[in-house]
matplotlib code that plots the C-alpha trace (Angstrom):
import matplotlib.pyplot as plt

x = [-92.6, -95.5, -94.5, -91.0, -92.2, -95.0, -92.3, -89.6, -92.3, -92.9, -89.6, -89.6, -92.4, -91.1, -87.7, -89.4, -91.3, -88.3, -86.7, -89.2, -90.4, -87.6, -88.7, -92.1, -91.6, -89.3, -92.0, -94.7, -92.5, -94.3, -98.0, -100.1, -104.1, -105.0, -102.0, -98.6, -95.7, -94.1, -90.5, -88.5, -85.6, -85.2, -82.9, -84.9, -81.6, -78.8, -78.4, -81.7, -84.0, -86.5, -87.1, -87.1, -89.7, -91.9, -91.3, -92.2, -95.6, -96.9, -96.4, -98.5, -101.1, -101.9, -101.5, -103.7, -106.2, -106.2, -106.4, -109.6, -111.0, -110.5, -106.9, -106.0, -107.6, -108.8, -105.3, -104.4, -101.0, -98.3, -95.2, -92.3, -89.6, -85.9, -83.6, -80.3, -79.2, -78.3, -75.2, -75.3, -73.7, -76.4, -79.2, -77.5, -78.6, -81.8, -82.4, -81.0, -83.7, -86.4, -85.8, -84.9, -86.8, -89.5, -90.0, -91.6, -93.0, -90.7, -88.8, -90.6, -89.3, -85.6, -83.9, -80.6, -78.7, -75.1, -78.3, -80.3, -77.1, -75.4, -78.6, -79.8, -77.7, -79.5, -82.9, -82.2, -80.9, -84.2, -86.8, -87.8, -88.5, -87.0, -90.1, -89.6, -86.6, -86.4, -83.2, -82.7, -80.2, -79.5, -78.7, -82.0, -82.9, -79.3, -78.2, -81.5, -82.9, -86.2, -86.5, -86.0, -88.8, -87.7, -90.1, -87.5, -86.3, -82.7, -80.5, -78.8, -82.0, -83.0, -79.9, -80.1, -83.4, -83.4, -80.4, -80.4, -84.0, -83.3, -80.2, -81.8, -84.7, -82.6, -80.1, -77.0, -73.6, -71.7, -72.7, -70.5, -71.2, -70.9, -71.4, -70.7, -67.4, -69.5, -71.7, -75.0, -72.7, -71.3, -74.6, -76.0, -72.3, -72.5, -76.6, -75.5, -72.7, -75.0, -78.1, -75.5, -73.8, -76.7, -77.0, -73.5, -72.2, -69.9, -69.5, -67.0, -66.2, -66.6, -66.1, -66.7, -66.9, -66.3, -69.4, -70.4, -68.8, -70.0, -68.1, -68.2, -67.0, -64.1, -66.0, -68.2, -65.3, -64.4, -67.5, -68.1, -64.5, -65.2, -68.4, -70.7, -74.2, -75.7, -75.1, -75.9, -76.1, -75.3, -76.3, -78.6, -79.9, -77.2, -74.9, -77.6, -78.5, -74.6, -73.7, -76.8, -76.6, -72.6, -73.4, -76.0, -73.8, -71.2, -73.2, -73.6, -76.4, -76.8, -79.8, -79.6, -80.6, -80.6, -82.0, -84.9, -82.4, -83.1, -86.4, -87.4, -89.0, -86.2, -84.2, -86.6, -87.7, -84.2, -82.6, -85.3, -85.6, -82.3, -83.4, -86.4, -85.5, -84.0, -85.0, -84.8, -86.4, -89.1, -91.6, -94.0, -95.3, -94.4, -98.1, -98.5, -101.6, -103.0, -102.1, -104.9, -105.1, -108.4, -107.4, -103.6, -104.5, -107.4, -104.5, -102.4, -104.6, -105.4, -102.0, -102.1, -104.5, -103.5, -99.7, -99.9, -97.1, -96.9, -96.2, -93.5, -92.6, -91.3, -94.4, -95.9, -93.4, -94.5, -97.9, -97.4, -94.9, -97.3, -100.1, -97.9, -97.3, -101.0, -102.0, -99.4, -100.6, -104.2, -104.1, -101.8, -104.7, -105.6, -102.6, -100.0, -96.8, -93.1, -93.9, -97.4, -96.8, -94.0, -96.3, -99.1, -96.5, -94.9, -98.1, -99.3, -99.4, -99.8, -101.7, -100.8, -102.0, -103.4, -99.8, -98.6, -96.8, -96.3, -97.3, -95.3, -95.1, -93.4, -92.3, -90.4, -87.3, -88.1, -87.9, -88.0, -91.2, -90.8, -87.7, -89.4, -89.0, -90.1, -89.2, -90.1, -88.9, -88.8, -91.1, -92.2, -90.8, -92.5, -92.2, -94.0, -94.4, -92.9, -92.7, -94.3, -92.9, -89.4, -89.1]
y = [-161.8, -160.3, -156.3, -157.3, -159.0, -156.3, -153.6, -155.5, -155.9, -152.2, -151.1, -153.1, -151.8, -148.4, -149.0, -150.3, -147.0, -144.6, -146.9, -146.9, -143.3, -141.8, -144.0, -143.3, -139.7, -140.2, -142.0, -139.3, -136.3, -133.8, -135.1, -133.9, -134.1, -131.9, -131.1, -132.8, -130.9, -131.1, -129.8, -128.7, -127.6, -125.5, -123.5, -120.1, -117.9, -119.6, -121.1, -123.5, -120.5, -120.6, -124.7, -124.5, -121.6, -123.5, -127.0, -124.7, -123.3, -126.8, -127.9, -125.3, -125.6, -129.7, -128.8, -125.7, -128.3, -131.0, -128.7, -127.1, -131.0, -131.1, -132.2, -136.0, -137.7, -134.7, -133.6, -130.4, -130.1, -127.4, -127.1, -125.4, -124.4, -123.4, -122.1, -123.8, -121.5, -124.5, -125.0, -128.5, -126.9, -124.7, -127.5, -129.2, -126.4, -126.3, -129.9, -129.3, -126.4, -128.9, -132.0, -130.6, -126.9, -127.5, -131.2, -131.9, -135.8, -135.8, -133.9, -133.7, -132.6, -131.4, -130.3, -131.2, -134.7, -133.7, -131.4, -134.4, -136.6, -134.3, -133.9, -138.1, -138.1, -135.1, -137.0, -140.4, -140.1, -138.9, -141.0, -138.5, -139.8, -138.5, -138.4, -138.3, -135.9, -133.7, -135.1, -138.5, -140.1, -143.3, -142.3, -141.3, -145.3, -147.1, -147.8, -149.2, -147.3, -148.3, -143.7, -143.4, -143.0, -142.0, -141.3, -139.8, -142.2, -142.2, -140.5, -143.7, -145.3, -142.3, -143.0, -146.9, -147.1, -143.7, -144.1, -147.3, -146.5, -143.3, -144.2, -147.2, -145.2, -142.2, -145.2, -143.2, -144.0, -142.7, -142.1, -139.1, -137.6, -134.5, -134.2, -131.9, -133.7, -134.3, -137.1, -135.7, -136.2, -139.0, -141.2, -139.5, -141.1, -144.1, -144.9, -143.9, -146.4, -149.4, -149.5, -148.3, -152.0, -153.6, -152.7, -153.6, -149.9, -147.7, -144.2, -142.5, -139.7, -138.4, -134.8, -133.1, -129.5, -128.2, -127.0, -123.6, -122.9, -121.0, -122.0, -125.0, -124.5, -126.7, -129.7, -129.2, -129.3, -132.6, -133.9, -132.5, -133.5, -137.0, -137.4, -137.9, -137.8, -138.9, -136.7, -137.5, -133.9, -134.9, -131.2, -129.0, -125.3, -123.0, -126.2, -127.8, -124.1, -123.6, -127.0, -126.9, -123.0, -123.3, -126.6, -124.7, -121.8, -124.5, -126.5, -129.7, -131.1, -134.7, -135.7, -134.5, -136.4, -134.7, -136.2, -135.2, -132.3, -131.0, -130.9, -127.4, -125.2, -122.5, -124.5, -123.5, -119.7, -118.7, -120.9, -120.0, -121.6, -123.4, -125.9, -127.3, -131.3, -131.4, -134.9, -135.2, -138.1, -137.0, -138.6, -135.6, -133.5, -129.6, -127.6, -125.1, -123.1, -124.0, -127.7, -129.7, -132.0, -130.5, -131.8, -130.5, -126.9, -126.4, -127.2, -125.0, -122.2, -122.7, -122.5, -119.2, -117.9, -118.7, -117.6, -114.9, -116.8, -119.6, -123.3, -125.6, -129.1, -128.5, -127.2, -130.6, -132.1, -130.5, -130.8, -134.5, -135.4, -133.7, -135.8, -139.0, -137.9, -137.6, -141.3, -142.7, -140.7, -141.3, -145.5, -144.8, -144.1, -142.1, -143.3, -141.9, -142.9, -143.5, -147.4, -147.0, -144.4, -146.7, -149.8, -147.9, -147.1, -150.1, -151.8, -148.7, -148.0, -144.1, -144.7, -142.9, -139.2, -136.5, -135.4, -139.0, -140.4, -143.5, -145.9, -146.1, -149.0, -149.7, -152.3, -153.2, -153.8, -151.3, -147.5, -146.2, -145.8, -146.7, -146.2, -146.2, -142.8, -141.5, -139.2, -135.4, -133.2, -129.8, -128.9, -125.2, -124.2, -126.5, -130.1, -132.7, -136.1, -138.3, -142.1, -144.5, -145.4, -147.5, -149.9]
z = [104.6, 102.6, 103.4, 102.4, 99.0, 98.6, 98.9, 96.5, 94.0, 94.2, 94.0, 90.8, 88.9, 89.6, 88.3, 85.4, 85.0, 85.8, 82.6, 80.4, 81.1, 78.4, 75.7, 76.1, 76.0, 72.9, 71.3, 71.7, 71.4, 69.6, 70.1, 72.4, 72.6, 69.7, 67.8, 66.1, 65.7, 62.5, 61.5, 58.0, 56.9, 53.7, 51.8, 51.9, 51.6, 49.3, 45.9, 46.1, 48.1, 44.8, 45.1, 49.2, 49.2, 47.0, 48.9, 52.1, 50.3, 49.0, 52.1, 53.9, 51.0, 52.4, 56.0, 55.5, 53.5, 56.6, 59.4, 57.3, 57.7, 61.2, 60.9, 61.4, 64.2, 65.7, 66.1, 63.7, 62.5, 63.0, 60.7, 61.9, 58.8, 59.8, 57.1, 56.2, 54.0, 51.9, 54.6, 55.8, 59.4, 59.8, 58.9, 62.2, 64.4, 62.9, 63.6, 67.1, 67.5, 65.8, 68.0, 71.4, 71.8, 69.5, 70.0, 67.1, 65.9, 62.3, 60.1, 56.7, 53.0, 54.4, 51.5, 50.2, 50.3, 52.7, 54.9, 55.7, 56.3, 58.7, 61.0, 60.9, 64.4, 65.8, 64.7, 65.3, 69.1, 69.9, 68.2, 65.4, 61.6, 58.9, 56.2, 52.6, 52.4, 49.0, 47.8, 45.0, 47.0, 48.2, 51.6, 52.2, 52.9, 52.9, 55.1, 56.4, 59.6, 61.0, 61.1, 57.5, 54.3, 51.4, 48.5, 45.3, 42.5, 43.0, 40.7, 40.2, 39.1, 37.1, 34.8, 35.0, 33.8, 31.3, 29.7, 27.7, 26.9, 24.9, 23.5, 21.9, 20.7, 19.5, 17.7, 19.1, 18.5, 21.4, 24.9, 26.9, 30.3, 32.1, 35.3, 38.8, 40.4, 43.7, 45.4, 43.1, 39.6, 40.4, 41.3, 37.7, 36.4, 37.8, 37.2, 33.2, 33.5, 34.7, 32.5, 29.4, 30.4, 29.9, 26.2, 25.8, 25.7, 27.3, 28.2, 25.5, 27.2, 30.9, 31.4, 35.4, 36.5, 39.9, 41.7, 40.6, 37.7, 34.9, 31.8, 30.0, 26.9, 27.5, 28.5, 25.0, 22.9, 24.0, 23.6, 20.3, 19.5, 20.5, 18.1, 21.0, 19.9, 23.6, 26.2, 29.8, 32.1, 35.5, 36.1, 37.9, 36.9, 35.6, 34.6, 32.4, 30.8, 30.1, 28.8, 26.4, 25.4, 24.5, 23.0, 20.4, 19.6, 18.4, 16.5, 18.8, 18.4, 20.8, 22.8, 26.0, 28.9, 32.7, 36.0, 38.0, 39.1, 36.2, 36.0, 36.8, 34.7, 35.5, 32.4, 29.7, 31.6, 32.0, 29.0, 26.4, 22.9, 23.0, 25.8, 23.2, 22.8, 26.2, 27.9, 31.6, 34.1, 36.3, 38.6, 39.0, 36.8, 36.6, 37.2, 34.5, 35.5, 31.7, 32.0, 29.9, 33.1, 34.7, 38.4, 38.1, 35.9, 39.3, 41.9, 40.3, 40.1, 43.9, 44.8, 43.0, 44.3, 47.5, 47.9, 44.5, 43.1, 40.1, 41.7, 40.1, 40.9, 43.9, 45.3, 44.0, 46.0, 49.3, 49.0, 48.4, 51.1, 53.7, 52.1, 52.6, 56.0, 56.6, 55.7, 57.7, 60.9, 60.0, 59.6, 62.7, 64.7, 67.7, 69.6, 67.6, 68.5, 66.3, 66.5, 65.7, 62.7, 61.6, 62.1, 60.1, 57.2, 56.4, 55.4, 53.4, 49.7, 48.4, 45.4, 42.1, 42.3, 39.9, 39.4, 37.7, 41.2, 40.5, 43.0, 46.7, 48.6, 52.3, 54.3, 57.3, 55.0, 52.3, 53.1, 49.4, 48.1, 44.5, 42.1, 39.1, 37.0, 33.6, 30.8, 30.0, 27.5, 26.8, 23.6, 22.5, 26.0, 28.4, 30.2, 28.3, 29.5, 26.9, 28.8, 31.0, 34.1, 33.7, 35.9]

ax = plt.figure().add_subplot(projection="3d")
ax.plot(x, y, z, "-o")
ax.set_aspect("equal")
plt.show()
């Protein structure tokens, strides 16, 4: 009887170990005795290649700094970056490679809304965290999933907070919107509608354009004819420059308010003097090499020295999102697993940094660090912060 009992006990233990082994292996994927493997998917060859390259370089700078200081709890960071060409289908293939072949512990800083959403099944099936994607879409933390962490105030919240504030400050009378006819543009539209409703105002004109459009004369003419003196921009780079430039040429001079999608140095570099006066929601400052803030100036010149390229706000995104991961992994301790990282992040507060980011907090039910944004305006050919954080 004793032998039979002992055999049954051992058999049960073996069955339990076999059943739990895959889960344990998944939790520890990408973590070895001396290394933590991270992955990222960027656009390095498509329409946002300039952004993707800067995110990658910013990430590399922070990874190199951490490794020079001994890594995270004795483990060096490795960063493997794949190119999606800004194509969701290619993003899925890249995610499959990173997760199944490269065995990454976490996906960090993946750029693009549709691209992230398309890769979620690949990541989540293998218990891989999607950490701080470079997109301000609500899908990055909704619906709730323990493997999602987002740092970017959403386009919806940016407009919900900024539109009513600026509308009142400018004593505007009639608000309008021009937006890209996709989920990004619609989120800007919805946020503006929700925000203006709080002050008893509605959008008088709504005009849209298809992605890739280059002519905005009809939309500008419609808003001008409608007497709009406040225009919300659901636009990115080319569309922002095109809309504002066309408006200036026709003598149409409303207050222009864009989202963080328009907060890039390319607006004033490519659009020139006509872009002066444009407002945009943002969370961290563009790092000009001659910035008056000494810490930002020092960082920007360090980046320039290392990569022989001027940094942009996307380099800052890359740098800070790796920094956020390091904070969580450091707090998780030597026994780094998916569960220990999540437990650490869910009790982590990331303080404001040299770039002016808002304080971020996370919990078991809160996966967006902060929904606050502030305003910058192009003055004399460069972005200048003009408001505190709006909450």
